[in-house]
C-alpha positions in Angstrom: 11.0 -27.3 -7.7 11.8 -23.5 -7.9 12.4 -21.4 -5.1 14.4 -17.8 -4.4 16.8 -16.8 -1.9 17.5 -13.0 -1.3 20.9 -11.7 0.3 22.2 -8.2 1.2 25.2 -7.3 -0.8 28.2 -5.4 0.5 29.7 -3.7 -2.4 32.7 -1.5 -2.8 32.5 2.1 -4.1 33.9 1.3 -7.4 31.2 -1.6 -7.8 28.5 0.7 -6.7 29.5 3.0 -9.4 29.4 0.1 -11.9 25.9 -0.9 -10.9 24.5 2.5 -11.1 26.1 3.0 -14.5 24.5 -0.4 -15.7 21.0 0.6 -14.3 21.1 4.2 -16.1 22.2 2.5 -19.4 19.6 -0.1 -19.1 16.9 2.3 -18.2 17.6 4.6 -21.3 17.6 1.4 -23.5 14.4 0.3 -22.2 12.7 3.4 -23.0 14.2 3.3 -26.4 13.0 0.0 -27.2 9.6 0.8 -25.7 9.4 3.8 -27.8 10.1 2.0 -30.9 7.3 -0.4 -30.2 5.0 2.8 -29.6 6.0 4.3 -32.6 5.2 1.2 -34.8 2.0 0.7 -33.0 0.9 4.5 -33.7 1.8 4.5 -37.5 0.4 1.2 -38.2 -2.8 0.7 -36.0 -4.9 2.4 -38.7 -7.1 -0.1 -40.8 -6.6 -0.1 -44.7 -10.4 0.8 -45.4 -9.8 3.8 -43.7 -7.3 5.2 -46.1 -8.6 7.1 -49.5 -8.4 4.5 -52.2 -6.7 6.9 -54.7 -3.8 7.0 -52.6 -1.0 4.5 -52.6 -0.7 2.5 -49.6 2.9 2.5 -48.3 4.5 -0.5 -47.3 4.2 -1.2 -43.5 7.1 -1.1 -41.2 8.3 -4.3 -39.7 7.0 -4.9 -36.2 9.9 -4.4 -33.8 9.5 -7.6 -32.1 11.7 -9.2 -29.5 14.4 -10.9 -31.9 14.6 -7.9 -34.1 15.4 -5.6 -31.2 17.7 -8.2 -29.7 19.6 -8.3 -32.8 19.7 -4.2 -33.2 21.8 -4.5 -30.0 24.9 -4.7 -32.2 24.4 -1.2 -33.8 23.5 0.0 -30.3 27.1 -1.0 -29.2 28.5 0.5 -32.1 27.0 3.9 -31.9 27.2 4.0 -28.0 30.4 2.1 -26.7 29.6 2.4 -23.2 26.9 -0.4 -23.7 29.8 -2.8 -24.3 30.7 -2.6 -20.7 27.4 -4.3 -19.8 27.1 -8.0 -20.0 25.5 -9.1 -23.3 22.8 -11.3 -21.5 22.1 -8.7 -19.1 21.4 -6.3 -22.0 19.3 -9.0 -23.7 17.3 -9.4 -20.6 16.3 -5.6 -20.7 14.8 -6.4 -24.2 12.9 -9.3 -22.7 11.1 -7.1 -20.1 9.9 -4.6 -22.9 8.6 -7.6 -24.6 6.5 -8.9 -21.6 5.4 -5.4 -20.6 4.1 -4.9 -23.9 2.5 -8.5 -24.0 0.8 -7.8 -20.9 -0.9 -4.8 -22.3 -2.0 -6.4 -25.5 -2.8 -10.0 -24.6 -5.0 -11.0 -21.7 -3.9 -13.6 -19.1 -5.5 -16.7 -18.1 -8.3 -14.8 -16.2 -9.0 -12.7 -19.2 -7.5 -9.4 -17.7 -5.1 -7.0 -19.4 -2.5 -4.8 -17.8 -2.3 -1.3 -18.5 -0.1 0.7 -21.1 3.5 0.5 -20.1 5.1 3.8 -19.2 8.8 5.1 -19.8 10.8 4.8 -16.8 12.0 8.1 -15.2 15.5 8.5 -13.5 16.0 6.2 -10.9 13.1 4.0 -11.7 14.9 1.1 -13.2 16.1 -0.8 -10.3 17.3 -4.2 -11.1 19.0 -6.2 -13.8 19.3 -10.2 -14.3 21.9 -12.5 -15.2 19.9 -15.2 -17.1 22.9 -17.7 -16.8 25.8 -17.8 -14.4 28.3 -20.4 -13.4 27.3 -22.8 -10.5 30.6 -22.0 -8.5 30.1 -18.2 -8.7 29.6 -18.5 -4.8 32.8 -18.8 -2.7 32.3 -18.4 0.9 30.8 -15.0 1.5 31.4 -13.5 -2.1 29.5 -13.9 -5.5 31.5 -13.5 -8.5 29.2 -11.4 -10.9 30.6 -11.2 -14.7 32.0 -7.8 -15.5 31.5 -6.5 -12.0 33.6 -8.9 -10.0 33.5 -10.4 -6.5 30.9 -8.7 -4.2 30.4 -9.4 -0.4 27.0 -10.5 0.6 25.4 -11.6 3.9 24.6 -15.1 3.7 22.2 -15.5 6.7 21.3 -19.0 5.7 23.1 -21.6 3.4 21.8 -22.5 0.0 19.8 -26.0 -0.1 21.7 -29.0 -1.2 21.0 -30.1 -4.6 19.7 -27.0 -6.0 21.2 -25.4 -9.0 21.3 -21.5 -9.6 19.2 -20.6 -12.6 19.4 -16.9 -12.5 20.8 -14.0 -10.5 19.1 -10.6 -10.1 20.9 -7.6 -8.5 18.2 -5.2 -7.1 18.6 -1.7 -5.7 16.3 -1.0 -2.5 16.0 1.8 -0.3 18.5 0.5 2.1 21.0 -0.8 -0.2 21.6 -3.6 -2.9 20.4 -7.2 -2.9 21.2 -10.2 -4.8 18.1 -12.6 -5.5 19.0 -16.2 -6.5 16.5 -18.3 -8.4 17.2 -21.9 -7.5 15.9 -25.1 -9.3 15.9 -28.8 -8.2 14.8 -31.2 -11.1 14.8 -34.1 -8.9 12.1 -32.9 -6.8 8.7 -33.0 -8.5 6.3 -30.1 -8.0 3.7 -31.0 -5.6 0.1 -31.2 -6.4 -2.4 -31.0 -3.8 -5.1 -33.8 -4.0 -6.4 -33.1 -0.5 -10.2 -33.1 -0.2 -11.8 -30.8 2.3 -13.5 -32.3 5.1 -14.7 -31.1 8.3 -11.8 -32.6 10.3 -8.9 -31.3 8.0 -10.2 -27.8 7.1 -9.9 -24.6 8.9 -12.0 -21.5 7.9 -10.8 -18.0 8.5 -12.4 -14.8 8.4 -10.3 -11.6 7.7 -11.3 -8.1 9.1 -10.1 -4.9 10.5 -11.0 -5.6 14.0 -9.0 -8.6 14.1 -6.6 -9.7 11.4 -8.3 -13.1 11.1 -10.6 -15.3 13.1 -10.5 -19.2 12.6 -13.3 -21.5 12.8 -11.8 -22.6 16.0 -12.4 -19.6 18.0 -8.8 -18.3 17.7 -8.0 -14.8 16.8 -4.9 -13.0 15.5 -4.9 -9.2 16.3 -4.1 -6.8 13.4 -0.6 -5.3 13.9 -1.5 -1.8 12.0 2.3 -1.2 11.3 1.5 1.8 8.8 -0.7 3.5 11.4 1.8 3.2 14.0 4.5 4.8 11.9 2.4 7.7 10.5 4.0 10.0 13.1 7.5 9.2 12.1 6.5 9.5 8.5 4.8 12.8 8.9 8.0 14.2 10.5 10.3 12.6 7.6 8.0 14.1 5.0 7.9 17.7 6.7 11.7 17.6 6.6 11.6 16.6 2.9 9.3 19.3 2.0 11.6 21.8 3.4 14.5 20.8 1.3 15.4 22.2 -2.0 14.6 19.6 -4.7 17.5 17.9 -6.3 20.1 19.1 -3.4 22.1 16.6 -1.7 20.0 17.1 1.6 17.0 16.5 -0.5 18.3 13.2 -1.7 19.0 12.3 2.0 15.6 13.1 3.1 13.9 11.1 0.2 16.2 7.9 1.2 15.1 8.4 4.8 11.4 8.4 3.7 11.9 5.3 1.4 13.7 3.5 4.3 10.8 3.9 6.8 8.3 2.8 4.1 10.4 -0.3 3.4 10.6 -0.9 7.2 6.9 -1.0 7.4 6.6 -3.1 4.4 9.2 -5.7 5.8 7.4 -5.9 9.2 4.1 -6.5 7.6 5.4 -9.3 5.2 7.3 -10.7 8.1 3.9 -10.9 10.1 2.1 -12.7 7.1 4.8 -15.3 6.9 4.7 -16.2 10.2 0.8 -16.3 10.5 0.7 -18.3 7.4 3.0 -20.8 8.8 0.9 -21.1 12.1 -2.1 -21.6 10.1 -0.6 -24.3 7.8 0.4 -26.3 11.0 -3.0 -26.5 12.1 -5.1 -27.8 9.2 -4.4 -29.3 5.7 -7.1 -27.0 3.8 -7.4 -23.3 4.8 -10.7 -21.9 3.4 -11.0 -18.2 3.0 -13.5 -15.7 1.3 -13.0 -14.9 -2.2 -12.8 -11.1 -1.7 -12.5 -8.4 -4.2 -9.6 -6.6 -2.4 -9.0 -4.0 -5.3 -12.6 -2.8 -5.0 -12.6 -2.7 -1.3 -9.3 -0.7 -1.3 -11.4 2.1 -3.2 -13.8 2.5 -0.3 -13.4 4.7 2.9 -11.7 1.9 4.7 -9.0 2.0 2.0 -6.0 2.9 4.6 -7.1 0.2 7.0 -7.4 -2.5 4.2 -4.2 -1.6 2.5 -2.4 -1.7 5.9 -3.7 -5.1 6.6 -2.3 -6.4 3.3 -4.9 -9.1 2.8 -3.8 -9.7 -1.0 -0.1 -10.3 -0.2 -1.3 -12.6 2.9 -3.5 -14.7 0.8 -0.8 -14.9 -2.2 1.9 -16.1 0.5 -0.6 -18.6 2.1 -1.5 -20.2 -1.2 2.1 -20.6 -2.5 3.4 -22.0 1.0 0.5 -24.4 1.0 1.4 -25.5 -2.6 4.9 -26.2 -1.4 3.6 -28.1 1.5 1.2 -30.2 -0.5 -1.7 -28.4 1.2 -4.5 -26.6 -0.2 -6.5 -23.2 0.1 -9.9 -22.8 -1.1 -11.8 -19.5 -1.9 -15.5 -19.5 -1.1 -18.3 -17.1 -2.3 -18.2 -14.2 0.5 -21.9 -13.5 0.1 -23.9 -13.5 3.5 -21.2 -15.4 5.4 -21.7 -12.9 8.4 -25.3 -12.8 7.8 -26.2 -16.6 7.6 -26.4 -18.4 11.0 -23.7 -21.1 11.2 -26.2 -23.4 13.3 -29.5 -23.2 11.6 -28.8 -21.5 8.3 -31.2 -18.7 8.9 -30.4 -15.2 7.5 -30.0 -12.7 10.3 -29.5 -9.1 8.7 -27.1 -7.0 10.9 -25.2 -3.7 10.4 -21.4 -3.5 10.1 -21.2 -2.0 13.7 -23.0 -4.9 15.3 -20.1 -7.4 16.3 -22.2 -10.3 17.9 -24.4 -12.8 15.9 -27.5 -13.4 17.8 -30.0 -15.7 16.1 -33.6 -15.3 17.2 -34.4 -18.8 15.6 -32.0 -21.1 17.3 -30.9 -18.7 20.2 -27.1 -19.1 19.4 -25.0 -16.1 20.5 -21.5 -15.9 19.2 -19.0 -13.4 17.8 -19.8 -12.1 14.3 -16.5 -13.1 12.9 -16.4 -16.4 14.4 -19.7 -17.0 12.7 -18.5 -16.2 9.5 -15.4 -18.3 9.7 -17.6 -21.4 10.6 -19.8 -20.7 7.4 -16.7 -20.4 5.3 -15.4 -23.7 6.6 -18.9 -25.4 5.8 -19.1 -23.8 2.4 -15.6 -25.1 1.6 -16.1 -28.8 2.9 -19.8 -29.0 1.1 -21.4 -29.4 4.8 -24.9 -27.6 4.5 -26.7 -26.4 7.6 -30.3 -27.7 7.4 -33.0 -25.9 9.0 -35.1 -27.9 11.8 -38.4 -26.6 11.2 -40.2 -29.7 9.6 -41.1 -30.4 6.0 -42.1 -26.7 5.2 -38.5 -25.7 4.9 -37.3 -28.6 2.6 -37.9 -26.5 -0.6 -35.8 -23.5 0.9 -33.1 -25.8 2.1 -32.7 -27.6 -1.3 -32.6 -24.1 -2.9 -29.7 -22.9 -0.5 -27.9 -26.4 -0.9 -27.9 -25.7 -4.8 -26.8 -22.1 -4.5 -24.0 -23.3 -2.2 -22.7 -25.9 -4.8 -22.7 -23.1 -7.5 -20.7 -20.8 -5.2 -18.3 -23.6 -4.6 
C-alpha cells in the first residue's frame, strides 16, 4: 500500500539559498538533456529512402537515452563543479524526468492518448526535486535530515502511520513556501481490490451540475461553493497592482507572489471541499455512480469558467482514489439523456437547459431535473431498467432500450 504525506518546511536562510541553487542548476540540466533529445530527433527522423542514393549515408548518432545521459553526468560535474554540490541521486532523478516527459510524447498511454511535446522550463519553472532513497531515521522530532542540505524544521501536523517506510522524499516550492512530500509504503498491507457488485441498496447516484455541485439519488444536494468567483474582486485588485509595477523589480516580484498566494488559497479551499464531500458520499454507500463526462470538452464552452471553478475532474479523481483505498467502487455511466429520460416510466421528455423541473406527461411525475438525472444514473449503474407500463406494444422498444443501456454499461 502506498500513500503520501505533505508537511510545511521552515528552512533557514542558508538552506533556502541551497534549495534555490539546486532548483536552478537542475532546471539548466533538464533543459540541456531535453535539448539533446530534440537535437537527435531532428537530425535522425528523416527516413533513408528520402536521401539521394549517390550520397554516402552518414552514421546515425547514438540515441541519448536515460542510461547514456545518466552516465554523462560525470562529464557534467567535471566541466561544471557546482553540480558536485547536488546529491547524485537527485541529479539522476532530473534525467529520469526528461525520460518520462519524452516517453509521454512518443508513446501512448493505456487509453491510447499521447501528451504534448515537452517544453523547456523557464526561470523559476523547475519547482521540485526528489530523493529516490533516504534513511528511515531521517525524521527526528520536528526536523528532517536531507542529504547535503542538513536538518530542516517542518510542521508535523499529523504523525506518520505505524509500519510505513519512507520510499522517496520530494522538496517542492510553492507560492507560500517550501513543502516536503513523503511517499510511504507498507508491504504487509495488500492493495485493496473492490469486488462490490452494484445493487439498488448499496449504490448512490450523483448528478454534478452548476446550480448545485451535486444532487444524489436520495434527494440530497451539495451547494456549489464557487471559490474562484468569490475571490475575483481580490484577484482583480492584486493583478491591477501587479500591472503597475516595473517588470523584474523587487516590488514586481512581491506583487507576483501576492497573486500566486491568492490563487493557491482558492485551489486549497476547493481541494479541501472536494475531499470532505468525497468522504461524506463514501459513508453513505458502497458504490458511487456518476456520469462519464467529457470535462475537457465542456471546459471549452461558454460555461468554462463555472466548470473549471467547480473542479469536477479533481473531485472525481479524489472520489475514485478514496473509494479504492476503502474497498469501495465508483462507476461511470453513459451520460446520454440522463436528464431527458423519465426515471419512473422511461419515456423521453425533451427539455431545454433552463427548465429545471422534470414533468412527465406520460406518468405524471414532477421532480427536480437533477434528482431525475441522479436516479437515472443509479439505475444505469445497477442494471435496473425502467419498463414502460403501456402494454405489449412497447415490448420491442423496451428491449431496445435495455440493450442500449447494457452497451452503455
